[in-house]
Structure formats: structure tokens, C-alpha cells
C-alpha positions, 0 to 999 in steps of 0.5 A: 499499500505504502508503495503505491500511495507514497512511492515506497517512501516511509516517513510516518505510518500510513493511514486512511488518506494513503489507502485512498491514494493507493485505491484510486491508483489501482482503479486506473490500472490497465492490468491489476491483480492479486495472488488469489485471483491471479489467473482471473486478473490475467484474463481481465487484463488480456481482454481489456488490453487486447484492442491495443495489444492484440498479440499479447499473450499472458499464459505462464508456466508456474514458477517458484511454487511451494508444494505445500503452499495453502490455497487461500489467504485465509489458511495462510493467516491461519498458518501464521498465527499458528506459528508466531502466536496470538500477540505477535499475530495481532501486532502483524494484523494491525500493522498491515490492516491497510494493505489487507484493506487494499487487497480486498479492493483489488480483488473487488475491482478484478471481480467487477471487471470480470463481470464485464468480460463476455463469456469470462468463465469460458475464457478462464477455463481456456486460460488455464488449460493454456497454462497447464499445457506449458507445463 
């Protein structure tokens, strides 16, 4: 969040105004996404960038993927909590609350854009198939 709002400069703890600035920047991005919605983000980005870059290929071969990686954010956070304990975990959440809120805003924007893509689910399935073919 601080990277988007303040170019990564840290002079003070970020606040609500920084979060709003970061949110306004993500809404202007042609291609945005999160790890939780990585494939969806790429399908949406490809669709909206297609008029300018019709040969853009965003398929990928998964790299640097942990075999035991938890599938969603909630599971990963639960694992972190178990490893560091309640007190440290609560402090980490307090320190990262704005980042988590920005992540939620990114995911909502990806979902909003996905609803605008004709046959989104078919495009997503085809994209995943094409990515698997690279393995």
C-alpha cells in the first residue's frame, strides 16, 4: 500500500488518506491483480488490453510455487498465527490492516471487471488449460 501511495517512502505510518490514494491508483491501472485471483486478473487484463495489444500472451508456466502452499489467504494467515502466536499475530494484523484492505479492494475491482468480460468463465477455463499445456 505504501509503495502505491507514497512511492515506497516511509516517513510516517500510513493512514486512511494513503489507502484512498492507493485505491484511486489501482482503479486507473489497466492490469491489476492479486495472487488469490492471479488467473482471473490476467484474463481480465488480456481482454481489456486486447484492442491495443492483440498479440499479448499472458499465459505462464508456474514457477517458484511451494508444494505445500495454502490455497487461500485465510488458510495462510491461520498458519502464520499458529507459528507466531496470538500476540505477535495480532500486532502483525494491526500493522498490515491497510494492506489487507487494499488487497480486498483489488479483488473487488478484478471481480467487477470480470463481470464485464463476455464469456468470462470460458475464457478463464481456456486460459488455465493453455497455462497447464506449458508444464
